[in-house]
N, C-alpha and C positions, 0 to 999 in steps of 0.2 A: 504492501501500501504506499502511495506516496502524497504527501501534503506540500501544499506550495504555498506558504505564506508571506505577504510582502507588506512593508511597511513604506509609503511613499511620503515624501517632502523632506526638508530639512528643519527639524525642531529650532534651530538656533535661530532662523528668521521669522518663526510664528511670534505675534505681538504677545509679550510677557506669558512664555507658556507654563503651566503648571509644573512644577518639580522637574524641570528638564532635564534629561540623562545625556552625556556626551554619545553622539552616533557612533563612534569608533569604537567605545568600551563594550555599549549594548550590543554592536554588530560582532566583536569579537566572542562576548560571551554565547550568543546565537551559535557562531562558528567552531566553539569548542565543544559544545553540546550537541551539534550534529554529527562531528567527526567521532565523539566516544559513543554515540546509540547507531554509527554504521550507516549515516545518513550521507544526503550530499547537498551541496549549496547550489542553487540555479547561477550559471555562468553570467548571467544578466544583471546579476545584482553585483554593490559593491562587494569586494572583498578586501580583508587586512590579514590574511594568514601570511604565513612565512611561506617560503617555497617547500620548505621540508613539510610541514604541515597541509599544505596543497597536493601534494605527493603521497601523503598520506589517505588522504580523502579521495582520490582519484588514481588508481593504478596507473602506473606511467610505463609499464613493461612493455605492452605493445606499442606504446608512442613513441619510446626511445628508440625503439627496433624499426618502426617506419622512417622514423627521420633520419636515422643514419643512413638507411639503404637507401633513400632519395636524395641524400647530402639537402635536408632541408635547412639546418641551420644558417647555413650563407644564403638561403632564400626569403626564409619565413622565421616570425620569431615565435619562441617558445609561447604555449598557449599559456603560461602563468604571468609570463610578460604583457600577455596582451590584456588578462581580466583582473589580475591583482593590482589596486592602487599604489602597493608598497614597491612595485617593479617599474611603476611609471612617474614615480616622483623621484 
């Protein structure tokens, strides 16, 4: 069974939000929980995982084999570099 839950918007921009929580800290809490229960984060969402955490969530064995076979490293960015904010900043 899959459940996709999304929270949209930037809580720092709301006028006087009640007890605002930092978006990054909240997202990290959800990412940790999802990894612990064997779930997956949807890749359209902001992600703040480290590369190691990301590869723990998504098995990269076949991905690495295909990237090496077709020499993708020189042509295409790694999926982590495309979806994780930490890699883009």
